[in-house]
mmCIF file of the N, C-alpha and C atoms, coordinates in Angstrom:
data_MODEL
# 
_entry.id   MODEL 
# 
loop_
_atom_site.group_PDB 
_atom_site.id 
_atom_site.type_symbol 
_atom_site.label_atom_id 
_atom_site.label_alt_id 
_atom_site.label_comp_id 
_atom_site.label_asym_id 
_atom_site.label_entity_id 
_atom_site.label_seq_id 
_atom_site.pdbx_PDB_ins_code 
_atom_site.Cartn_x 
_atom_site.Cartn_y 
_atom_site.Cartn_z 
_atom_site.occupancy 
_atom_site.B_iso_or_equiv 
_atom_site.pdbx_formal_charge 
_atom_site.auth_seq_id 
_atom_site.auth_comp_id 
_atom_site.auth_asym_id 
_atom_site.auth_atom_id 
_atom_site.pdbx_PDB_model_num 
ATOM 1   N N  . UNK A 1 1  ? 4.087  -3.306 -11.938 1.00 0.00 ? 1  UNK A N  1 
ATOM 2   C CA . UNK A 1 1  ? 3.614  -1.940 -12.026 1.00 0.00 ? 1  UNK A CA 1 
ATOM 3   C C  . UNK A 1 1  ? 4.792  -1.000 -11.751 1.00 0.00 ? 1  UNK A C  1 
ATOM 4   N N  . UNK A 1 2  ? 5.004  -0.052 -12.626 1.00 0.00 ? 2  UNK A N  1 
ATOM 5   C CA . UNK A 1 2  ? 6.084  0.928  -12.474 1.00 0.00 ? 2  UNK A CA 1 
ATOM 6   C C  . UNK A 1 2  ? 5.561  2.197  -11.812 1.00 0.00 ? 2  UNK A C  1 
ATOM 7   N N  . UNK A 1 3  ? 6.444  2.879  -11.126 1.00 0.00 ? 3  UNK A N  1 
ATOM 8   C CA . UNK A 1 3  ? 6.126  4.180  -10.533 1.00 0.00 ? 3  UNK A CA 1 
ATOM 9   C C  . UNK A 1 3  ? 6.562  5.264  -11.516 1.00 0.00 ? 3  UNK A C  1 
ATOM 10  N N  . UNK A 1 4  ? 5.778  6.319  -11.643 1.00 0.00 ? 4  UNK A N  1 
ATOM 11  C CA . UNK A 1 4  ? 6.085  7.396  -12.590 1.00 0.00 ? 4  UNK A CA 1 
ATOM 12  C C  . UNK A 1 4  ? 6.631  8.598  -11.839 1.00 0.00 ? 4  UNK A C  1 
ATOM 13  N N  . UNK A 1 5  ? 7.753  9.112  -12.331 1.00 0.00 ? 5  UNK A N  1 
ATOM 14  C CA . UNK A 1 5  ? 8.381  10.298 -11.756 1.00 0.00 ? 5  UNK A CA 1 
ATOM 15  C C  . UNK A 1 5  ? 8.496  11.343 -12.865 1.00 0.00 ? 5  UNK A C  1 
ATOM 16  N N  . UNK A 1 6  ? 7.899  12.496 -12.659 1.00 0.00 ? 6  UNK A N  1 
ATOM 17  C CA . UNK A 1 6  ? 7.948  13.565 -13.659 1.00 0.00 ? 6  UNK A CA 1 
ATOM 18  C C  . UNK A 1 6  ? 9.030  14.554 -13.256 1.00 0.00 ? 6  UNK A C  1 
ATOM 19  N N  . UNK A 1 7  ? 10.062 14.656 -14.086 1.00 0.00 ? 7  UNK A N  1 
ATOM 20  C CA . UNK A 1 7  ? 11.201 15.534 -13.861 1.00 0.00 ? 7  UNK A CA 1 
ATOM 21  C C  . UNK A 1 7  ? 10.723 16.999 -13.977 1.00 0.00 ? 7  UNK A C  1 
ATOM 22  N N  . UNK A 1 8  ? 11.320 17.946 -13.245 1.00 0.00 ? 8  UNK A N  1 
ATOM 23  C CA . UNK A 1 8  ? 10.868 19.345 -13.285 1.00 0.00 ? 8  UNK A CA 1 
ATOM 24  C C  . UNK A 1 8  ? 10.770 19.957 -14.689 1.00 0.00 ? 8  UNK A C  1 
ATOM 25  N N  . UNK A 1 9  ? 11.651 19.584 -15.608 1.00 0.00 ? 9  UNK A N  1 
ATOM 26  C CA . UNK A 1 9  ? 11.558 20.128 -16.969 1.00 0.00 ? 9  UNK A CA 1 
ATOM 27  C C  . UNK A 1 9  ? 10.266 19.676 -17.651 1.00 0.00 ? 9  UNK A C  1 
ATOM 28  N N  . UNK A 1 10 ? 9.850  18.436 -17.417 1.00 0.00 ? 10 UNK A N  1 
ATOM 29  C CA . UNK A 1 10 ? 8.592  17.938 -17.988 1.00 0.00 ? 10 UNK A CA 1 
ATOM 30  C C  . UNK A 1 10 ? 7.400  18.582 -17.292 1.00 0.00 ? 10 UNK A C  1 
ATOM 31  N N  . UNK A 1 11 ? 7.528  18.803 -15.994 1.00 0.00 ? 11 UNK A N  1 
ATOM 32  C CA . UNK A 1 11 ? 6.447  19.464 -15.244 1.00 0.00 ? 11 UNK A CA 1 
ATOM 33  C C  . UNK A 1 11 ? 6.211  20.874 -15.790 1.00 0.00 ? 11 UNK A C  1 
ATOM 34  N N  . UNK A 1 12 ? 7.297  21.570 -16.118 1.00 0.00 ? 12 UNK A N  1 
ATOM 35  C CA . UNK A 1 12 ? 7.200  22.910 -16.702 1.00 0.00 ? 12 UNK A CA 1 
ATOM 36  C C  . UNK A 1 12 ? 6.526  22.848 -18.076 1.00 0.00 ? 12 UNK A C  1 
ATOM 37  N N  . UNK A 1 13 ? 6.887  21.825 -18.868 1.00 0.00 ? 13 UNK A N  1 
ATOM 38  C CA . UNK A 1 13 ? 6.247  21.635 -20.176 1.00 0.00 ? 13 UNK A CA 1 
ATOM 39  C C  . UNK A 1 13 ? 4.751  21.396 -20.023 1.00 0.00 ? 13 UNK A C  1 
ATOM 40  N N  . UNK A 1 14 ? 4.367  20.582 -19.046 1.00 0.00 ? 14 UNK A N  1 
ATOM 41  C CA . UNK A 1 14 ? 2.956  20.273 -18.831 1.00 0.00 ? 14 UNK A CA 1 
ATOM 42  C C  . UNK A 1 14 ? 2.177  21.502 -18.376 1.00 0.00 ? 14 UNK A C  1 
ATOM 43  N N  . UNK A 1 15 ? 2.809  22.377 -17.605 1.00 0.00 ? 15 UNK A N  1 
ATOM 44  C CA . UNK A 1 15 ? 2.134  23.584 -17.122 1.00 0.00 ? 15 UNK A CA 1 
ATOM 45  C C  . UNK A 1 15 ? 1.752  24.527 -18.256 1.00 0.00 ? 15 UNK A C  1 
ATOM 46  N N  . UNK A 1 16 ? 2.449  24.448 -19.375 1.00 0.00 ? 16 UNK A N  1 
ATOM 47  C CA . UNK A 1 16 ? 2.210  25.360 -20.502 1.00 0.00 ? 16 UNK A CA 1 
ATOM 48  C C  . UNK A 1 16 ? 1.128  24.867 -21.459 1.00 0.00 ? 16 UNK A C  1 
ATOM 49  N N  . UNK A 1 17 ? 0.584  23.679 -21.237 1.00 0.00 ? 17 UNK A N  1 
ATOM 50  C CA . UNK A 1 17 ? -0.367 23.087 -22.179 1.00 0.00 ? 17 UNK A CA 1 
ATOM 51  C C  . UNK A 1 17 ? -1.796 23.542 -21.918 1.00 0.00 ? 17 UNK A C  1 
ATOM 52  N N  . UNK A 1 18 ? -2.612 23.497 -22.984 1.00 0.00 ? 18 UNK A N  1 
ATOM 53  C CA . UNK A 1 18 ? -4.046 23.726 -22.841 1.00 0.00 ? 18 UNK A CA 1 
ATOM 54  C C  . UNK A 1 18 ? -4.654 22.582 -22.025 1.00 0.00 ? 18 UNK A C  1 
ATOM 55  N N  . UNK A 1 19 ? -5.805 22.837 -21.413 1.00 0.00 ? 19 UNK A N  1 
ATOM 56  C CA . UNK A 1 19 ? -6.419 21.847 -20.537 1.00 0.00 ? 19 UNK A CA 1 
ATOM 57  C C  . UNK A 1 19 ? -6.748 20.552 -21.280 1.00 0.00 ? 19 UNK A C  1 
ATOM 58  N N  . UNK A 1 20 ? -7.297 20.658 -22.485 1.00 0.00 ? 20 UNK A N  1 
ATOM 59  C CA . UNK A 1 20 ? -7.689 19.473 -23.258 1.00 0.00 ? 20 UNK A CA 1 
ATOM 60  C C  . UNK A 1 20 ? -6.471 18.623 -23.596 1.00 0.00 ? 20 UNK A C  1 
ATOM 61  N N  . UNK A 1 21 ? -5.398 19.259 -24.052 1.00 0.00 ? 21 UNK A N  1 
ATOM 62  C CA . UNK A 1 21 ? -4.166 18.546 -24.405 1.00 0.00 ? 21 UNK A CA 1 
ATOM 63  C C  . UNK A 1 21 ? -3.526 17.968 -23.146 1.00 0.00 ? 21 UNK A C  1 
ATOM 64  N N  . UNK A 1 22 ? -3.552 18.719 -22.052 1.00 0.00 ? 22 UNK A N  1 
ATOM 65  C CA . UNK A 1 22 ? -2.982 18.255 -20.785 1.00 0.00 ? 22 UNK A CA 1 
ATOM 66  C C  . UNK A 1 22 ? -3.645 16.961 -20.332 1.00 0.00 ? 22 UNK A C  1 
ATOM 67  N N  . UNK A 1 23 ? -4.963 16.905 -20.383 1.00 0.00 ? 23 UNK A N  1 
ATOM 68  C CA . UNK A 1 23 ? -5.694 15.711 -19.945 1.00 0.00 ? 23 UNK A CA 1 
ATOM 69  C C  . UNK A 1 23 ? -5.337 14.517 -20.827 1.00 0.00 ? 23 UNK A C  1 
ATOM 70  N N  . UNK A 1 24 ? -5.242 14.734 -22.121 1.00 0.00 ? 24 UNK A N  1 
ATOM 71  C CA . UNK A 1 24 ? -4.886 13.674 -23.063 1.00 0.00 ? 24 UNK A CA 1 
ATOM 72  C C  . UNK A 1 24 ? -3.488 13.117 -22.743 1.00 0.00 ? 24 UNK A C  1 
ATOM 73  N N  . UNK A 1 25 ? -2.532 14.003 -22.521 1.00 0.00 ? 25 UNK A N  1 
ATOM 74  C CA . UNK A 1 25 ? -1.158 13.581 -22.238 1.00 0.00 ? 25 UNK A CA 1 
ATOM 75  C C  . UNK A 1 25 ? -1.066 12.949 -20.856 1.00 0.00 ? 25 UNK A C  1 
ATOM 76  N N  . UNK A 1 26 ? -1.792 13.491 -19.893 1.00 0.00 ? 26 UNK A N  1 
ATOM 77  C CA . UNK A 1 26 ? -1.791 12.918 -18.536 1.00 0.00 ? 26 UNK A CA 1 
ATOM 78  C C  . UNK A 1 26 ? -2.250 11.470 -18.560 1.00 0.00 ? 26 UNK A C  1 
ATOM 79  N N  . UNK A 1 27 ? -3.295 11.178 -19.331 1.00 0.00 ? 27 UNK A N  1 
ATOM 80  C CA . UNK A 1 27 ? -3.793 9.809  -19.425 1.00 0.00 ? 27 UNK A CA 1 
ATOM 81  C C  . UNK A 1 27 ? -2.772 8.882  -20.070 1.00 0.00 ? 27 UNK A C  1 
ATOM 82  N N  . UNK A 1 28 ? -2.041 9.369  -21.070 1.00 0.00 ? 28 UNK A N  1 
ATOM 83  C CA . UNK A 1 28 ? -0.988 8.569  -21.706 1.00 0.00 ? 28 UNK A CA 1 
ATOM 84  C C  . UNK A 1 28 ? 0.131  8.265  -20.707 1.00 0.00 ? 28 UNK A C  1 
ATOM 85  N N  . UNK A 1 29 ? 0.528  9.282  -19.934 1.00 0.00 ? 29 UNK A N  1 
ATOM 86  C CA . UNK A 1 29 ? 1.598  9.092  -18.952 1.00 0.00 ? 29 UNK A CA 1 
ATOM 87  C C  . UNK A 1 29 ? 1.173  8.090  -17.881 1.00 0.00 ? 29 UNK A C  1 
ATOM 88  N N  . UNK A 1 30 ? -0.061 8.185  -17.417 1.00 0.00 ? 30 UNK A N  1 
ATOM 89  C CA . UNK A 1 30 ? -0.561 7.262  -16.402 1.00 0.00 ? 30 UNK A CA 1 
ATOM 90  C C  . UNK A 1 30 ? -0.576 5.826  -16.941 1.00 0.00 ? 30 UNK A C  1 
ATOM 91  N N  . UNK A 1 31 ? -0.883 5.661  -18.219 1.00 0.00 ? 31 UNK A N  1 
ATOM 92  C CA . UNK A 1 31 ? -0.923 4.319  -18.805 1.00 0.00 ? 31 UNK A CA 1 
ATOM 93  C C  . UNK A 1 31 ? 0.461  3.669  -18.852 1.00 0.00 ? 31 UNK A C  1 
ATOM 94  N N  . UNK A 1 32 ? 1.522  4.476  -18.799 1.00 0.00 ? 32 UNK A N  1 
ATOM 95  C CA . UNK A 1 32 ? 2.881  3.931  -18.801 1.00 0.00 ? 32 UNK A CA 1 
ATOM 96  C C  . UNK A 1 32 ? 3.169  3.090  -17.561 1.00 0.00 ? 32 UNK A C  1 
ATOM 97  N N  . UNK A 1 33 ? 2.474  3.350  -16.475 1.00 0.00 ? 33 UNK A N  1 
ATOM 98  C CA . UNK A 1 33 ? 2.719  2.615  -15.232 1.00 0.00 ? 33 UNK A CA 1 
ATOM 99  C C  . UNK A 1 33 ? 2.475  1.125  -15.410 1.00 0.00 ? 33 UNK A C  1 
ATOM 100 N N  . UNK A 1 34 ? 1.444  0.760  -16.154 1.00 0.00 ? 34 UNK A N  1 
ATOM 101 C CA . UNK A 1 34 ? 1.142  -0.653 -16.348 1.00 0.00 ? 34 UNK A CA 1 
ATOM 102 C C  . UNK A 1 34 ? 1.853  -1.249 -17.563 1.00 0.00 ? 34 UNK A C  1 
ATOM 103 N N  . UNK A 1 35 ? 2.204  -0.410 -18.550 1.00 0.00 ? 35 UNK A N  1 
ATOM 104 C CA . UNK A 1 35 ? 2.891  -0.886 -19.742 1.00 0.00 ? 35 UNK A CA 1 
ATOM 105 C C  . UNK A 1 35 ? 3.901  0.161  -20.194 1.00 0.00 ? 35 UNK A C  1 
ATOM 106 N N  . UNK A 1 36 ? 5.154  0.088  -19.735 1.00 0.00 ? 36 UNK A N  1 
ATOM 107 C CA . UNK A 1 36 ? 6.134  1.126  -20.057 1.00 0.00 ? 36 UNK A CA 1 
ATOM 108 C C  . UNK A 1 36 ? 6.608  1.120  -21.510 1.00 0.00 ? 36 UNK A C  1 
ATOM 109 N N  . UNK A 1 37 ? 6.324  0.048  -22.234 1.00 0.00 ? 37 UNK A N  1 
ATOM 110 C CA . UNK A 1 37 ? 6.712  -0.023 -23.658 1.00 0.00 ? 37 UNK A CA 1 
ATOM 111 C C  . UNK A 1 37 ? 5.481  -0.351 -24.496 1.00 0.00 ? 37 UNK A C  1 
ATOM 112 N N  . UNK A 1 38 ? 4.509  0.571  -24.563 1.00 0.00 ? 38 UNK A N  1 
ATOM 113 C CA . UNK A 1 38 ? 3.285  0.275  -25.306 1.00 0.00 ? 38 UNK A CA 1 
ATOM 114 C C  . UNK A 1 38 ? 3.540  0.231  -26.811 1.00 0.00 ? 38 UNK A C  1 
ATOM 115 N N  . UNK A 1 39 ? 2.598  -0.340 -27.540 1.00 0.00 ? 39 UNK A N  1 
ATOM 116 C CA . UNK A 1 39 ? 2.687  -0.367 -28.992 1.00 0.00 ? 39 UNK A CA 1 
ATOM 117 C C  . UNK A 1 39 ? 2.748  1.073  -29.500 1.00 0.00 ? 39 UNK A C  1 
ATOM 118 N N  . UNK A 1 40 ? 3.688  1.348  -30.361 1.00 0.00 ? 40 UNK A N  1 
ATOM 119 C CA . UNK A 1 40 ? 3.848  2.696  -30.902 1.00 0.00 ? 40 UNK A CA 1 
ATOM 120 C C  . UNK A 1 40 ? 4.953  3.495  -30.246 1.00 0.00 ? 40 UNK A C  1 
ATOM 121 N N  . UNK A 1 41 ? 5.446  3.045  -29.089 1.00 0.00 ? 41 UNK A N  1 
ATOM 122 C CA . UNK A 1 41 ? 6.559  3.759  -28.473 1.00 0.00 ? 41 UNK A CA 1 
ATOM 123 C C  . UNK A 1 41 ? 7.845  3.330  -29.170 1.00 0.00 ? 41 UNK A C  1 
ATOM 124 N N  . UNK A 1 42 ? 8.773  4.260  -29.295 1.00 0.00 ? 42 UNK A N  1 
ATOM 125 C CA . UNK A 1 42 ? 10.027 3.989  -29.993 1.00 0.00 ? 42 UNK A CA 1 
ATOM 126 C C  . UNK A 1 42 ? 11.214 4.223  -29.076 1.00 0.00 ? 42 UNK A C  1 
ATOM 127 N N  . UNK A 1 43 ? 12.200 3.355  -29.184 1.00 0.00 ? 43 UNK A N  1 
ATOM 128 C CA . UNK A 1 43 ? 13.459 3.559  -28.463 1.00 0.00 ? 43 UNK A CA 1 
ATOM 129 C C  . UNK A 1 43 ? 14.244 4.618  -29.223 1.00 0.00 ? 43 UNK A C  1 
ATOM 130 N N  . UNK A 1 44 ? 14.727 5.631  -28.515 1.00 0.00 ? 44 UNK A N  1 
ATOM 131 C CA . UNK A 1 44 ? 15.489 6.694  -29.149 1.00 0.00 ? 44 UNK A CA 1 
ATOM 132 C C  . UNK A 1 44 ? 16.884 6.197  -29.506 1.00 0.00 ? 44 UNK A C  1 
ATOM 133 N N  . UNK A 1 45 ? 17.412 6.678  -30.625 1.00 0.00 ? 45 UNK A N  1 
ATOM 134 C CA . UNK A 1 45 ? 18.732 6.237  -31.057 1.00 0.00 ? 45 UNK A CA 1 
ATOM 135 C C  . UNK A 1 45 ? 19.828 7.211  -30.651 1.00 0.00 ? 45 UNK A C  1 
ATOM 136 N N  . UNK A 1 46 ? 19.540 8.501  -30.651 1.00 0.00 ? 46 UNK A N  1 
ATOM 137 C CA . UNK A 1 46 ? 20.555 9.507  -30.346 1.00 0.00 ? 46 UNK A CA 1 
ATOM 138 C C  . UNK A 1 46 ? 20.814 9.601  -28.841 1.00 0.00 ? 46 UNK A C  1 
ATOM 139 N N  . UNK A 1 47 ? 19.755 9.519  -28.044 1.00 0.00 ? 47 UNK A N  1 
ATOM 140 C CA . UNK A 1 47 ? 19.895 9.605  -26.597 1.00 0.00 ? 47 UNK A CA 1 
ATOM 141 C C  . UNK A 1 47 ? 19.184 8.427  -25.954 1.00 0.00 ? 47 UNK A C  1 
ATOM 142 N N  . UNK A 1 48 ? 19.440 8.230  -24.684 1.00 0.00 ? 48 UNK A N  1 
ATOM 143 C CA . UNK A 1 48 ? 18.820 7.132  -23.958 1.00 0.00 ? 48 UNK A CA 1 
ATOM 144 C C  . UNK A 1 48 ? 17.357 7.456  -23.675 1.00 0.00 ? 48 UNK A C  1 
ATOM 145 N N  . UNK A 1 49 ? 16.484 6.509  -23.889 1.00 0.00 ? 49 UNK A N  1 
ATOM 146 C CA . UNK A 1 49 ? 15.091 6.710  -23.547 1.00 0.00 ? 49 UNK A CA 1 
ATOM 147 C C  . UNK A 1 49 ? 14.138 6.262  -24.630 1.00 0.00 ? 49 UNK A C  1 
ATOM 148 N N  . UNK A 1 50 ? 12.873 6.600  -24.420 1.00 0.00 ? 50 UNK A N  1 
ATOM 149 C CA . UNK A 1 50 ? 11.801 6.225  -25.332 1.00 0.00 ? 50 UNK A CA 1 
ATOM 150 C C  . UNK A 1 50 ? 10.962 7.443  -25.668 1.00 0.00 ? 50 UNK A C  1 
ATOM 151 N N  . UNK A 1 51 ? 10.213 7.311  -26.763 1.00 0.00 ? 51 UNK A N  1 
ATOM 152 C CA . UNK A 1 51 ? 9.322  8.373  -27.207 1.00 0.00 ? 51 UNK A CA 1 
ATOM 153 C C  . UNK A 1 51 ? 7.947  7.773  -27.429 1.00 0.00 ? 51 UNK A C  1 
ATOM 154 N N  . UNK A 1 52 ? 6.925  8.493  -26.979 1.00 0.00 ? 52 UNK A N  1 
ATOM 155 C CA . UNK A 1 52 ? 5.558  8.080  -27.207 1.00 0.00 ? 52 UNK A CA 1 
ATOM 156 C C  . UNK A 1 52 ? 4.781  9.258  -27.765 1.00 0.00 ? 52 UNK A C  1 
ATOM 157 N N  . UNK A 1 53 ? 3.978  9.008  -28.791 1.00 0.00 ? 53 UNK A N  1 
ATOM 158 C CA . UNK A 1 53 ? 3.168  10.051 -29.405 1.00 0.00 ? 53 UNK A CA 1 
ATOM 159 C C  . UNK A 1 53 ? 1.867  10.245 -28.642 1.00 0.00 ? 53 UNK A C  1 
ATOM 160 N N  . UNK A 1 54 ? 1.428  11.494 -28.601 1.00 0.00 ? 54 UNK A N  1 
ATOM 161 C CA . UNK A 1 54 ? 0.108  11.833 -28.093 1.00 0.00 ? 54 UNK A CA 1 
ATOM 162 C C  . UNK A 1 54 ? -0.376 13.019 -28.920 1.00 0.00 ? 54 UNK A C  1 
ATOM 163 N N  . UNK A 1 55 ? -1.036 12.739 -30.033 1.00 0.00 ? 55 UNK A N  1 
ATOM 164 C CA . UNK A 1 55 ? -1.442 13.800 -30.956 1.00 0.00 ? 55 UNK A CA 1 
ATOM 165 C C  . UNK A 1 55 ? -0.215 14.434 -31.576 1.00 0.00 ? 55 UNK A C  1 
ATOM 166 N N  . UNK A 1 56 ? -0.115 15.750 -31.505 1.00 0.00 ? 56 UNK A N  1 
ATOM 167 C CA . UNK A 1 56 ? 1.037  16.471 -32.033 1.00 0.00 ? 56 UNK A CA 1 
ATOM 168 C C  . UNK A 1 56 ? 2.151  16.624 -31.005 1.00 0.00 ? 56 UNK A C  1 
ATOM 169 N N  . UNK A 1 57 ? 2.012  15.992 -29.862 1.00 0.00 ? 57 UNK A N  1 
ATOM 170 C CA . UNK A 1 57 ? 3.001  16.098 -28.794 1.00 0.00 ? 57 UNK A CA 1 
ATOM 171 C C  . UNK A 1 57 ? 3.759  14.785 -28.630 1.00 0.00 ? 57 UNK A C  1 
ATOM 172 N N  . UNK A 1 58 ? 4.969  14.899 -28.106 1.00 0.00 ? 58 UNK A N  1 
ATOM 173 C CA . UNK A 1 58 ? 5.812  13.743 -27.853 1.00 0.00 ? 58 UNK A CA 1 
ATOM 174 C C  . UNK A 1 58 ? 6.168  13.701 -26.372 1.00 0.00 ? 58 UNK A C  1 
ATOM 175 N N  . UNK A 1 59 ? 6.048  12.522 -25.794 1.00 0.00 ? 59 UNK A N  1 
ATOM 176 C CA . UNK A 1 59 ? 6.404  12.301 -24.399 1.00 0.00 ? 59 UNK A CA 1 
ATOM 177 C C  . UNK A 1 59 ? 7.724  11.538 -24.412 1.00 0.00 ? 59 UNK A C  1 
ATOM 178 N N  . UNK A 1 60 ? 8.765  12.140 -23.853 1.00 0.00 ? 60 UNK A N  1 
ATOM 179 C CA . UNK A 1 60 ? 10.087 11.518 -23.815 1.00 0.00 ? 60 UNK A CA 1 
ATOM 180 C C  . UNK A 1 60 ? 10.341 11.023 -22.395 1.00 0.00 ? 60 UNK A C  1 
ATOM 181 N N  . UNK A 1 61 ? 10.726 9.756  -22.282 1.00 0.00 ? 61 UNK A N  1 
ATOM 182 C CA . UNK A 1 61 ? 10.892 9.172  -20.948 1.00 0.00 ? 61 UNK A CA 1 
ATOM 183 C C  . UNK A 1 61 ? 11.968 8.095  -20.941 1.00 0.00 ? 61 UNK A C  1 
ATOM 184 N N  . UNK A 1 62 ? 12.440 7.802  -19.739 1.00 0.00 ? 62 UNK A N  1 
ATOM 185 C CA . UNK A 1 62 ? 13.429 6.740  -19.521 1.00 0.00 ? 62 UNK A CA 1 
ATOM 186 C C  . UNK A 1 62 ? 12.810 5.696  -18.595 1.00 0.00 ? 62 UNK A C  1 
ATOM 187 N N  . UNK A 1 63 ? 13.242 4.458  -18.772 1.00 0.00 ? 63 UNK A N  1 
ATOM 188 C CA . UNK A 1 63 ? 12.723 3.363  -17.956 1.00 0.00 ? 63 UNK A CA 1 
ATOM 189 C C  . UNK A 1 63 ? 13.859 2.768  -17.138 1.00 0.00 ? 63 UNK A C  1 
ATOM 190 N N  . UNK A 1 64 ? 13.629 2.638  -15.839 1.00 0.00 ? 64 UNK A N  1 
ATOM 191 C CA . UNK A 1 64 ? 14.562 1.961  -14.947 1.00 0.00 ? 64 UNK A CA 1 
ATOM 192 C C  . UNK A 1 64 ? 13.856 0.694  -14.468 1.00 0.00 ? 64 UNK A C  1 
ATOM 193 N N  . UNK A 1 65 ? 14.080 -0.422 -15.193 1.00 0.00 ? 65 UNK A N  1 
ATOM 194 C CA . UNK A 1 65 ? 13.386 -1.670 -14.868 1.00 0.00 ? 65 UNK A CA 1 
ATOM 195 C C  . UNK A 1 65 ? 13.813 -2.242 -13.519 1.00 0.00 ? 65 UNK A C  1 
ATOM 196 N N  . UNK A 1 66 ? 15.053 -2.030 -13.149 1.00 0.00 ? 66 UNK A N  1 
ATOM 197 C CA . UNK A 1 66 ? 15.563 -2.575 -11.886 1.00 0.00 ? 66 UNK A CA 1 
ATOM 198 C C  . UNK A 1 66 ? 14.791 -2.017 -10.692 1.00 0.00 ? 66 UNK A C  1 
ATOM 199 N N  . UNK A 1 67 ? 14.544 -0.696 -10.712 1.00 0.00 ? 67 UNK A N  1 
ATOM 200 C CA . UNK A 1 67 ? 13.826 -0.042 -9.612  1.00 0.00 ? 67 UNK A CA 1 
ATOM 201 C C  . UNK A 1 67 ? 12.349 0.174  -9.905  1.00 0.00 ? 67 UNK A C  1 
ATOM 202 N N  . UNK A 1 68 ? 11.887 -0.307 -11.055 1.00 0.00 ? 68 UNK A N  1 
ATOM 203 C CA . UNK A 1 68 ? 10.483 -0.153 -11.467 1.00 0.00 ? 68 UNK A CA 1 
ATOM 204 C C  . UNK A 1 68 ? 10.058 1.322  -11.487 1.00 0.00 ? 68 UNK A C  1 
ATOM 205 N N  . UNK A 1 69 ? 10.882 2.158  -12.145 1.00 0.00 ? 69 UNK A N  1 
ATOM 206 C CA . UNK A 1 69 ? 10.606 3.605  -12.231 1.00 0.00 ? 69 UNK A CA 1 
ATOM 207 C C  . UNK A 1 69 ? 10.564 4.034  -13.694 1.00 0.00 ? 69 UNK A C  1 
ATOM 208 N N  . UNK A 1 70 ? 9.715  5.007  -13.977 1.00 0.00 ? 70 UNK A N  1 
ATOM 209 C CA . UNK A 1 70 ? 9.660  5.671  -15.275 1.00 0.00 ? 70 UNK A CA 1 
ATOM 210 C C  . UNK A 1 70 ? 9.889  7.149  -15.014 1.00 0.00 ? 70 UNK A C  1 
ATOM 211 N N  . UNK A 1 71 ? 10.861 7.731  -15.732 1.00 0.00 ? 71 UNK A N  1 
ATOM 212 C CA . UNK A 1 71 ? 11.194 9.144  -15.581 1.00 0.00 ? 71 UNK A CA 1 
ATOM 213 C C  . UNK A 1 71 ? 10.767 9.882  -16.840 1.00 0.00 ? 71 UNK A C  1 
ATOM 214 N N  . UNK A 1 72 ? 9.719  10.702 -16.735 1.00 0.00 ? 72 UNK A N  1 
ATOM 215 C CA . UNK A 1 72 ? 9.281  11.527 -17.860 1.00 0.00 ? 72 UNK A CA 1 
ATOM 216 C C  . UNK A 1 72 ? 10.109 12.803 -17.797 1.00 0.00 ? 72 UNK A C  1 
ATOM 217 N N  . UNK A 1 73 ? 10.910 13.061 -18.866 1.00 0.00 ? 73 UNK A N  1 
ATOM 218 C CA . UNK A 1 73 ? 11.801 14.219 -18.808 1.00 0.00 ? 73 UNK A CA 1 
ATOM 219 C C  . UNK A 1 73 ? 11.446 15.328 -19.790 1.00 0.00 ? 73 UNK A C  1 
ATOM 220 N N  . UNK A 1 74 ? 10.613 15.088 -20.771 1.00 0.00 ? 74 UNK A N  1 
ATOM 221 C CA . UNK A 1 74 ? 10.172 16.164 -21.675 1.00 0.00 ? 74 UNK A CA 1 
ATOM 222 C C  . UNK A 1 74 ? 8.789  15.835 -22.211 1.00 0.00 ? 74 UNK A C  1 
ATOM 223 N N  . UNK A 1 75 ? 7.982  16.879 -22.414 1.00 0.00 ? 75 UNK A N  1 
ATOM 224 C CA . UNK A 1 75 ? 6.712  16.788 -23.124 1.00 0.00 ? 75 UNK A CA 1 
ATOM 225 C C  . UNK A 1 75 ? 6.691  18.002 -24.037 1.00 0.00 ? 75 UNK A C  1 
ATOM 226 N N  . UNK A 1 76 ? 6.876  17.760 -25.326 1.00 0.00 ? 76 UNK A N  1 
ATOM 227 C CA . UNK A 1 76 ? 7.019  18.864 -26.275 1.00 0.00 ? 76 UNK A CA 1 
ATOM 228 C C  . UNK A 1 76 ? 6.188  18.634 -27.525 1.00 0.00 ? 76 UNK A C  1 
ATOM 229 N N  . UNK A 1 77 ? 5.884  19.736 -28.206 1.00 0.00 ? 77 UNK A N  1 
ATOM 230 C CA . UNK A 1 77 ? 5.256  19.654 -29.515 1.00 0.00 ? 77 UNK A CA 1 
ATOM 231 C C  . UNK A 1 77 ? 6.228  18.963 -30.449 1.00 0.00 ? 77 UNK A C  1 
ATOM 232 N N  . UNK A 1 78 ? 5.708  18.253 -31.426 1.00 0.00 ? 78 UNK A N  1 
ATOM 233 C CA . UNK A 1 78 ? 6.574  17.445 -32.296 1.00 0.00 ? 78 UNK A CA 1 
ATOM 234 C C  . UNK A 1 78 ? 7.630  18.253 -33.028 1.00 0.00 ? 78 UNK A C  1 
ATOM 235 N N  . UNK A 1 79 ? 7.379  19.541 -33.288 1.00 0.00 ? 79 UNK A N  1 
ATOM 236 C CA . UNK A 1 79 ? 8.358  20.387 -33.964 1.00 0.00 ? 79 UNK A CA 1 
ATOM 237 C C  . UNK A 1 79 ? 9.559  20.711 -33.073 1.00 0.00 ? 79 UNK A C  1 
ATOM 238 N N  . UNK A 1 80 ? 9.340  20.702 -31.764 1.00 0.00 ? 80 UNK A N  1 
ATOM 239 C CA . UNK A 1 80 ? 10.380 21.121 -30.818 1.00 0.00 ? 80 UNK A CA 1 
ATOM 240 C C  . UNK A 1 80 ? 10.991 19.977 -30.018 1.00 0.00 ? 80 UNK A C  1 
ATOM 241 N N  . UNK A 1 81 ? 10.443 18.775 -30.106 1.00 0.00 ? 81 UNK A N  1 
ATOM 242 C CA . UNK A 1 81 ? 10.809 17.729 -29.163 1.00 0.00 ? 81 UNK A CA 1 
ATOM 243 C C  . UNK A 1 81 ? 12.228 17.187 -29.289 1.00 0.00 ? 81 UNK A C  1 
ATOM 244 N N  . UNK A 1 82 ? 12.862 17.302 -30.437 1.00 0.00 ? 82 UNK A N  1 
ATOM 245 C CA . UNK A 1 82 ? 14.191 16.692 -30.602 1.00 0.00 ? 82 UNK A CA 1 
ATOM 246 C C  . UNK A 1 82 ? 15.307 17.712 -30.722 1.00 0.00 ? 82 UNK A C  1 
ATOM 247 N N  . UNK A 1 83 ? 15.048 18.933 -30.334 1.00 0.00 ? 83 UNK A N  1 
ATOM 248 C CA . UNK A 1 83 ? 16.065 19.977 -30.414 1.00 0.00 ? 83 UNK A CA 1 
ATOM 249 C C  . UNK A 1 83 ? 16.901 20.019 -29.180 1.00 0.00 ? 83 UNK A C  1 
# 
């Protein structure tokens, strides 16, 4: 089981979301604790980390397997997530 750490930039992104979208994304993030590389997640090529889809939003995170930590660093709409 991994521990989830939400970086302040991701926390700010989450604060801007509608309640319905927030709950959907929160459940996806919580599911990462038991499976940090779920089906559908992609390893990023340009930067270190992974991407997971949640509707029109993308959850960008890094995995530290040695310390059993997941760092969520961005939650953005798909149009803005890779800028």
